[in-house]
Backbone as CSV, one residue per row, in Angstrom:
resi,resn,N_x,N_y,N_z,CA_x,CA_y,CA_z,C_x,C_y,C_z
1,MET,3.627,21.695,12.306,2.820,21.278,11.184,3.094,22.113,9.931
2,GLU,4.030,23.077,10.014,4.380,23.855,8.832,4.907,22.958,7.732
3,THR,5.656,21.913,8.104,6.200,20.981,7.125,5.091,20.322,6.331
4,VAL,4.013,19.962,6.996,2.884,19.311,6.335,2.344,20.184,5.213
5,GLU,2.282,21.487,5.431,1.740,22.390,4.427,2.770,22.755,3.366
6,THR,4.059,22.626,3.673,5.112,22.997,2.742,5.422,21.886,1.753
7,LEU,5.574,20.658,2.251,5.947,19.538,1.398,4.720,18.940,0.726
8,HIS,4.695,19.015,-0.590,3.598,18.411,-1.339,4.028,18.218,-2.785
9,MET,3.320,17.379,-3.488,3.590,17.138,-4.899,2.724,18.078,-5.734
10,ASN,3.216,18.423,-6.912,2.427,19.251,-7.825,1.292,18.422,-8.399
11,LYS,0.089,18.969,-8.337,-1.110,18.255,-8.791,-1.224,18.237,-10.308
12,GLY,-2.184,17.449,-10.769,-2.538,17.421,-12.180,-1.619,16.560,-13.017
13,ALA,-1.630,16.835,-14.331,-0.835,16.043,-15.269,0.023,16.938,-16.162
14,GLY,0.263,18.176,-15.725,1.066,19.115,-16.506,2.546,18.782,-16.477
15,GLU,3.334,19.593,-17.185,4.764,19.354,-17.341,5.520,19.302,-16.010
16,THR,5.111,20.106,-15.024,5.809,20.127,-13.734,5.101,19.292,-12.666
17,SER,4.091,18.539,-13.050,3.332,17.739,-12.077,4.127,16.518,-11.627
18,TYR,3.743,15.994,-10.471,4.341,14.756,-9.981,4.094,13.626,-10.973
19,ALA,2.908,13.594,-11.563,2.559,12.523,-12.502,3.560,12.440,-13.655
20,MET,4.098,13.583,-14.086,5.047,13.605,-15.202,6.509,13.555,-14.744
21,ASN,6.755,13.623,-13.443,8.124,13.686,-12.925,8.326,12.742,-11.748
22,SER,7.942,11.499,-11.914,8.021,10.556,-10.792,8.844,9.316,-11.126
23,PHE,9.828,9.483,-12.013,10.655,8.344,-12.411,11.452,7.776,-11.242
24,VAL,12.041,8.646,-10.422,12.846,8.178,-9.284,11.989,7.351,-8.333
25,GLN,10.795,7.826,-8.043,9.897,7.092,-7.153,9.506,5.744,-7.769
26,ARG,9.272,5.717,-9.086,8.946,4.461,-9.769,10.114,3.483,-9.646
27,LYS,11.337,3.991,-9.746,12.536,3.149,-9.615,12.629,2.579,-8.200
28,ILE,12.330,3.386,-7.187,12.339,2.909,-5.797,11.325,1.784,-5.627
29,ILE,10.129,1.973,-6.170,9.089,0.939,-6.089,9.582,-0.343,-6.745
30,SER,10.211,-0.213,-7.901,10.724,-1.375,-8.625,11.823,-2.089,-7.833
31,LEU,12.732,-1.322,-7.239,13.845,-1.911,-6.485,13.394,-2.628,-5.215
32,THR,12.290,-2.190,-4.636,11.820,-2.799,-3.384,10.714,-3.829,-3.599
33,ASN,10.372,-4.095,-4.857,9.282,-5.017,-5.172,9.505,-6.403,-4.569
34,GLN,10.711,-6.927,-4.669,10.984,-8.270,-4.136,10.843,-8.312,-2.615
35,ALA,11.264,-7.246,-1.937,11.101,-7.191,-0.479,9.624,-7.142,-0.109
36,THR,8.837,-6.411,-0.892,7.391,-6.341,-0.657,6.760,-7.713,-0.833
37,LYS,7.103,-8.399,-1.923,6.566,-9.743,-2.174,6.965,-10.711,-1.064
38,LYS,8.213,-10.617,-0.628,8.685,-11.501,0.444,7.878,-11.276,1.719
39,ALA,7.594,-10.018,2.034,6.812,-9.710,3.236,5.399,-10.277,3.131
40,ILE,4.780,-10.168,1.952,3.435,-10.731,1.743,3.469,-12.243,1.928
41,VAL,4.465,-12.898,1.351,4.597,-14.358,1.495,4.727,-14.728,2.965
42,GLU,5.571,-14.006,3.708,5.762,-14.303,5.134,4.470,-14.125,5.926
43,ILE,3.726,-13.077,5.622,2.469,-12.834,6.339,1.472,-13.950,6.059
44,LEU,1.276,-14.277,4.782,0.281,-15.294,4.433,0.711,-16.695,4.863
45,CYS,2.008,-16.988,4.810,2.489,-18.307,5.253,2.357,-18.481,6.762
46,SER,2.405,-17.385,7.500,2.312,-17.484,8.961,0.867,-17.491,9.455
47,THR,-0.080,-17.292,8.546,-1.491,-17.259,8.922,-2.008,-18.668,9.132
48,LYS,-2.609,-18.904,10.279,-3.098,-20.237,10.614,-4.581,-20.419,10.310
49,ARG,-5.330,-19.355,10.274,-6.775,-19.456,10.075,-7.150,-19.041,8.647
50,TRP,-7.677,-19.990,7.901,-8.141,-19.741,6.533,-9.601,-20.120,6.438
51,PRO,-10.405,-19.549,5.623,-10.042,-18.436,4.758,-9.915,-17.134,5.538
52,ILE,-9.101,-16.245,5.009,-8.954,-14.914,5.590,-10.143,-14.086,5.105
53,MET,-10.893,-13.550,6.031,-12.100,-12.806,5.659,-11.781,-11.406,5.132
54,LYS,-10.874,-10.695,5.796,-10.587,-9.310,5.427,-9.118,-9.024,5.691
55,MET,-8.475,-8.335,4.759,-7.075,-7.960,4.920,-6.941,-6.474,4.621
56,GLY,-6.371,-5.718,5.572,-6.178,-4.279,5.416,-4.767,-3.962,4.957
57,ILE,-4.658,-3.167,3.913,-3.367,-2.810,3.328,-3.334,-1.297,3.144
58,ALA,-2.241,-0.665,3.558,-2.113,0.788,3.406,-0.840,1.129,2.648
59,ASP,-0.923,2.156,1.828,0.244,2.716,1.157,0.409,4.136,1.678
60,LEU,1.414,4.339,2.531,1.683,5.658,3.106,2.476,6.490,2.104
61,GLY,2.001,7.682,1.834,2.675,8.547,0.871,2.433,8.085,-0.553
62,CYS,1.204,7.700,-0.858,0.878,7.132,-2.174,1.032,8.139,-3.300
63,SER,0.908,9.423,-3.010,0.941,10.508,-3.977,-0.142,10.319,-5.029
64,SER,0.117,10.745,-6.255,-0.878,10.609,-7.323,-0.126,10.297,-8.606
65,GLY,-0.834,10.174,-9.689,-0.177,9.868,-10.949,0.016,8.380,-11.150
66,PRO,0.910,8.012,-12.074,1.039,6.610,-12.478,1.536,5.670,-11.385
67,ASN,2.239,6.187,-10.392,2.767,5.314,-9.334,1.755,4.998,-8.242
68,ALA,0.700,5.781,-8.142,-0.219,5.680,-7.003,-0.816,4.289,-6.848
69,LEU,-1.310,3.707,-7.916,-1.928,2.380,-7.820,-0.969,1.250,-8.195
70,ARG,0.239,1.584,-8.643,1.225,0.564,-9.017,1.574,-0.330,-7.826
71,VAL,1.852,0.277,-6.683,2.224,-0.497,-5.493,1.076,-1.401,-5.060
72,ILE,-0.123,-0.832,-4.978,-1.289,-1.610,-4.555,-1.537,-2.763,-5.528
73,SER,-1.390,-2.512,-6.833,-1.561,-3.578,-7.833,-0.569,-4.708,-7.601
74,GLU,0.695,-4.342,-7.345,1.723,-5.358,-7.112,1.450,-6.142,-5.832
75,ILE,0.937,-5.472,-4.812,0.613,-6.162,-3.559,-0.537,-7.143,-3.779
76,VAL,-1.571,-6.715,-4.503,-2.696,-7.615,-4.794,-2.209,-8.811,-5.609
77,GLU,-1.343,-8.570,-6.601,-0.782,-9.666,-7.395,0.009,-10.628,-6.511
78,ALA,0.786,-10.088,-5.561,1.564,-10.942,-4.650,0.650,-11.768,-3.754
79,ILE,-0.440,-11.179,-3.296,-1.410,-11.913,-2.473,-2.029,-13.044,-3.288
80,ASN,-2.411,-12.748,-4.534,-2.993,-13.772,-5.399,-2.005,-14.903,-5.670
81,ALA,-0.759,-14.546,-6.007,0.253,-15.561,-6.315,0.563,-16.424,-5.097
82,THR,0.669,-15.799,-3.927,0.966,-16.554,-2.705,-0.195,-17.460,-2.331
83,SER,-1.413,-16.964,-2.441,-2.590,-17.787,-2.145,-2.635,-18.994,-3.070
84,SER,-2.341,-18.773,-4.336,-2.321,-19.866,-5.308,-1.221,-20.869,-4.971
85,MET,-0.025,-20.357,-4.627,1.097,-21.216,-4.266,0.750,-22.090,-3.060
86,LEU,0.028,-21.526,-2.095,-0.361,-22.262,-0.890,-1.614,-23.112,-1.115
87,ASN,-2.190,-23.000,-2.323,-3.432,-23.694,-2.675,-4.555,-23.346,-1.696
88,ARG,-4.653,-22.050,-1.412,-5.689,-21.524,-0.516,-6.376,-20.357,-1.199
89,PRO,-7.611,-20.091,-0.836,-8.282,-18.934,-1.441,-7.653,-17.626,-0.956
90,ALA,-7.675,-16.637,-1.822,-7.200,-15.308,-1.431,-8.143,-14.747,-0.375
91,PRO,-7.698,-13.762,0.410,-8.604,-13.138,1.386,-9.907,-12.704,0.711
92,LYS,-11.014,-12.870,1.416,-12.340,-12.571,0.845,-12.461,-11.109,0.422
93,GLU,-11.943,-10.201,1.254,-12.001,-8.771,0.948,-10.643,-8.131,1.221
94,LEU,-10.245,-7.246,0.327,-9.038,-6.459,0.530,-9.444,-5.004,0.717
95,MET,-9.076,-4.449,1.859,-9.311,-3.037,2.148,-8.007,-2.315,1.800
96,LEU,-8.010,-1.530,0.749,-6.808,-0.880,0.235,-6.870,0.611,0.548
97,TYR,-5.999,1.060,1.448,-6.021,2.446,1.919,-4.878,3.230,1.288
98,MET,-5.219,4.309,0.611,-4.239,5.189,-0.010,-4.079,6.412,0.892
99,ASN,-2.882,6.610,1.426,-2.648,7.719,2.351,-1.651,8.710,1.778
100,ASP,-1.948,9.965,1.953,-1.014,11.045,1.667,-1.547,12.295,2.357
101,LEU,-0.843,13.399,2.196,-1.258,14.646,2.828,-2.598,15.121,2.272
102,PHE,-3.247,15.994,3.010,-4.558,16.515,2.610,-4.529,17.170,1.232
103,THR,-3.392,17.739,0.855,-3.284,18.447,-0.422,-3.038,17.516,-1.606
104,ASN,-2.915,16.223,-1.373,-2.680,15.268,-2.458,-3.842,15.277,-3.459
105,ASP,-3.538,15.006,-4.705,-4.555,14.965,-5.757,-5.210,13.576,-5.787
106,PHE,-6.057,13.304,-4.782,-6.727,12.004,-4.706,-7.680,11.792,-5.878
107,ASN,-8.208,12.876,-6.461,-9.101,12.725,-7.618,-8.391,12.043,-8.781
108,ASN,-7.097,12.300,-8.919,-6.309,11.644,-9.956,-6.296,10.131,-9.727
109,ILE,-6.148,9.721,-8.469,-6.165,8.292,-8.130,-7.539,7.703,-8.431
110,PHE,-8.579,8.391,-7.987,-9.939,7.885,-8.197,-10.251,7.728,-9.684
111,ALA,-9.732,8.639,-10.512,-9.962,8.551,-11.956,-9.301,7.307,-12.552
112,SER,-8.274,6.784,-11.885,-7.572,5.586,-12.364,-8.207,4.287,-11.879
113,LEU,-9.158,4.365,-10.959,-9.741,3.144,-10.383,-10.451,2.244,-11.395
114,PRO,-11.199,2.773,-12.370,-11.825,1.860,-13.330,-10.808,0.973,-14.062
115,SER,-9.678,1.541,-14.485,-8.664,0.723,-15.171,-7.987,-0.239,-14.196
116,PHE,-7.842,0.160,-12.934,-7.289,-0.725,-11.900,-8.187,-1.951,-11.727
117,HIS,-9.495,-1.728,-11.582,-10.436,-2.839,-11.419,-10.528,-3.690,-12.688
118,LYS,-10.440,-3.045,-13.850,-10.477,-3.790,-15.113,-9.265,-4.715,-15.222
119,LYS,-8.096,-4.201,-14.845,-6.874,-5.016,-14.882,-7.019,-6.227,-13.959
120,LEU,-7.562,-6.020,-12.758,-7.765,-7.141,-11.837,-8.744,-8.158,-12.417
121,SER,-9.793,-7.688,-13.075,-10.775,-8.590,-13.690,-10.146,-9.408,-14.807
122,GLN,-9.272,-8.782,-15.606,-8.594,-9.501,-16.687,-7.643,-10.548,-16.130
123,GLN,-6.943,-10.216,-15.053,-6.052,-11.191,-14.424,-6.850,-12.356,-13.878
124,LYS,-8.000,-12.075,-13.316,-8.874,-13.124,-12.784,-9.273,-14.075,-13.904
125,GLY,-9.597,-13.524,-15.072,-10.002,-14.351,-16.202,-8.888,-15.235,-16.715
126,ASN,-7.642,-14.787,-16.547,-6.502,-15.546,-17.054,-5.929,-16.518,-16.038
127,ASN,-6.356,-16.421,-14.792,-5.761,-17.250,-13.757,-6.781,-18.202,-13.165
128,ASN,-6.759,-18.377,-11.835,-7.645,-19.376,-11.241,-8.499,-18.783,-10.136
129,HIS,-9.164,-19.634,-9.402,-10.130,-19.206,-8.383,-9.494,-18.520,-7.182
130,HIS,-8.177,-18.515,-7.095,-7.508,-17.919,-5.938,-7.472,-16.390,-6.014
131,ASP,-7.675,-15.842,-7.195,-7.412,-14.428,-7.408,-8.596,-13.519,-7.103
132,HIS,-8.236,-12.251,-6.865,-9.240,-11.198,-6.707,-9.623,-10.704,-8.087
133,ASN,-10.887,-10.396,-8.268,-11.333,-9.894,-9.567,-11.639,-8.403,-9.536
134,GLY,-11.317,-7.739,-8.477,-11.565,-6.301,-8.378,-12.823,-5.966,-7.620
135,SER,-13.829,-6.832,-7.663,-15.086,-6.524,-6.980,-14.963,-6.649,-5.468
136,ASN,-13.931,-7.327,-4.992,-13.742,-7.454,-3.552,-12.520,-6.674,-3.067
137,CYS,-12.039,-5.730,-3.877,-10.959,-4.820,-3.497,-11.573,-3.438,-3.290
138,PHE,-11.559,-2.974,-2.071,-12.187,-1.703,-1.721,-11.107,-0.655,-1.478
139,VAL,-11.031,0.333,-2.357,-9.995,1.364,-2.292,-10.565,2.607,-1.622
140,SER,-9.840,3.112,-0.624,-10.253,4.316,0.102,-9.079,5.272,0.224
141,ALA,-9.377,6.551,0.256,-8.364,7.570,0.521,-8.371,7.881,2.010
142,VAL,-7.181,7.999,2.579,-7.034,8.358,3.992,-6.088,9.556,4.045
143,PRO,-6.631,10.765,3.842,-5.766,11.937,3.867,-5.310,12.263,5.282
144,GLY,-4.073,12.688,5.396,-3.541,13.082,6.696,-2.078,12.726,6.814
145,THR,-1.486,13.166,7.896,-0.078,12.902,8.151,0.075,11.732,9.110
146,PHE,1.103,10.923,8.891,1.324,9.801,9.800,2.022,10.242,11.083
147,TYR,2.145,11.553,11.316,2.571,12.044,12.626,1.445,11.868,13.633
148,GLY,0.234,11.716,13.131,-0.924,11.439,13.978,-1.518,10.098,13.599
149,ARG,-2.542,9.704,14.296,-3.179,8.413,14.041,-4.052,8.490,12.784
150,LEU,-3.932,7.477,11.941,-4.675,7.440,10.686,-5.704,6.319,10.616
151,PHE,-5.457,5.217,11.326,-6.277,4.017,11.162,-6.756,3.487,12.508
152,PRO,-7.901,2.813,12.504,-8.383,2.182,13.740,-7.471,1.026,14.168
153,THR,-7.566,0.643,15.418,-6.790,-0.465,15.964,-7.046,-1.748,15.175
154,LYS,-6.000,-2.482,14.914,-6.043,-3.792,14.246,-6.786,-3.776,12.916
155,SER,-6.647,-2.692,12.171,-7.305,-2.613,10.866,-6.336,-2.879,9.717
156,LEU,-5.030,-2.900,10.003,-4.032,-3.096,8.957,-3.234,-4.370,9.186
157,HIS,-2.948,-5.044,8.084,-2.127,-6.244,8.128,-0.822,-6.047,7.374
158,PHE,-0.808,-5.069,6.484,0.398,-4.768,5.714,0.422,-3.275,5.419
159,VAL,1.570,-2.650,5.662,1.738,-1.221,5.391,2.960,-1.049,4.502
160,HIS,2.793,-0.291,3.439,3.882,-0.039,2.503,4.175,1.458,2.461
161,SER,5.446,1.788,2.348,5.850,3.165,2.106,7.169,3.131,1.358
162,SER,7.198,3.702,0.164,8.435,3.639,-0.607,9.260,4.913,-0.500
163,SER,8.635,6.046,-0.327,9.434,7.270,-0.221,8.704,8.361,0.550
164,SER,8.285,8.019,1.760,7.691,9.062,2.602,8.170,8.975,4.041
165,LEU,8.451,7.780,4.541,8.855,7.664,5.946,10.203,8.316,6.232
166,HIS,11.030,8.502,5.216,12.322,9.146,5.454,12.178,10.623,5.827
167,TRP,10.962,11.170,5.723,10.718,12.549,6.136,10.547,12.673,7.650
168,LEU,10.442,11.552,8.357,10.244,11.609,9.808,11.377,12.377,10.484
169,SER,11.013,13.273,11.373,12.016,14.060,12.085,12.142,13.634,13.541
170,LYS,11.318,12.666,13.953,11.389,12.171,15.322,10.947,10.713,15.354
171,VAL,11.341,10.023,16.397,10.966,8.627,16.567,9.489,8.546,16.923
172,CYS,8.779,7.605,16.303,7.372,7.402,16.652,7.279,6.974,18.114
173,PRO,6.251,7.399,18.841,6.165,7.121,20.277,5.619,5.736,20.619
174,PHE,5.858,4.720,19.771,5.347,3.384,20.028,6.486,2.457,20.425
175,ILE,6.170,1.432,21.186,7.173,0.425,21.516,6.625,-0.945,21.169
176,GLY,7.517,-1.883,20.900,7.096,-3.242,20.603,6.484,-3.393,19.224
177,PHE,6.896,-2.584,18.277,6.334,-2.641,16.939,7.407,-3.092,15.953
178,TYR,6.969,-3.599,14.811,7.879,-4.143,13.821,7.419,-3.760,12.423
179,LEU,8.341,-3.480,11.550,8.010,-3.167,10.166,9.028,-3.838,9.256
180,PHE,8.542,-4.550,8.247,9.422,-5.167,7.261,9.512,-4.229,6.077
181,LEU,10.562,-3.447,6.005,10.746,-2.528,4.884,12.220,-2.264,4.649
182,VAL,12.551,-1.999,3.409,13.883,-1.547,3.062,13.831,-0.034,3.116
183,GLY,14.767,0.601,3.819,14.669,2.047,3.910,15.935,2.713,4.373
184,TRP,15.824,4.038,4.545,16.984,4.842,4.875,16.920,5.455,6.262
185,SER,15.841,5.305,6.977,15.675,5.992,8.248,15.803,5.039,9.430
186,PRO,16.488,5.452,10.498,16.588,4.598,11.681,15.269,4.495,12.435
187,TYR,14.253,5.250,12.028,12.980,5.262,12.743,11.978,4.244,12.202
188,PHE,12.257,3.611,11.065,11.302,2.700,10.432,10.777,1.634,11.366
189,HIS,11.658,0.983,12.096,11.261,-0.192,12.871,10.337,0.144,14.034
190,LEU,10.068,1.395,14.271,9.223,1.767,15.403,7.822,2.236,15.006
191,CYS,7.477,2.179,13.744,6.272,2.881,13.297,5.034,2.038,13.031
192,VAL,5.168,0.777,12.719,3.999,0.003,12.320,3.994,-1.354,13.006
193,GLU,2.840,-1.733,13.505,2.686,-3.026,14.167,2.313,-4.088,13.145
194,LEU,2.959,-5.241,13.217,2.585,-6.380,12.394,1.626,-7.210,13.219
195,ILE,0.369,-7.311,12.766,-0.640,-8.023,13.550,-1.087,-9.271,12.812
196,PRO,-1.527,-10.307,13.522,-1.983,-11.527,12.861,-3.294,-11.295,12.118
197,LEU,-3.556,-12.146,11.129,-4.746,-11.993,10.298,-5.983,-12.657,10.870
198,PHE,-5.906,-13.241,12.036,-7.086,-13.928,12.575,-7.560,-13.271,13.836
């Protein structure tokens, strides 16, 4: 567990903080955006029971700063667009879990939540009844390492990680699991279960 205490991002918004030095991570998020959208489309298209009451989404290694809510925003937008395309209502509630190490500056993320919800409300006003308006998006912090268990059974339907799973030094001890992600580690396909939404 020494690695857990050693590897961390610089907090705050100063010159050496992650918030001011996260261009590479933003580029990774941008490059994988289409793969993320495709995965959301596949999940929602394969769902047989509508309306979806609750959908759990996690961002592993969310960090803090401007990128922290960018991924979650794009996922919510993809859910709204796909629901509209299918002419079905969006899931009634979105449980949005932000995960990173205990030392992460989660307060920075929480300070950004009002603008996140405002953006969702503005999108709702410009679009149709399929979209989330922010009042049914519940954001929670889940501090801890994914070397251990973070979430209850069958609580997640989509898991995103843009630049944290490559730190894995061993294969996850699970079998029969699947993950749709673009990545650099041979261990990705063993870490997250894709479960149905019903």
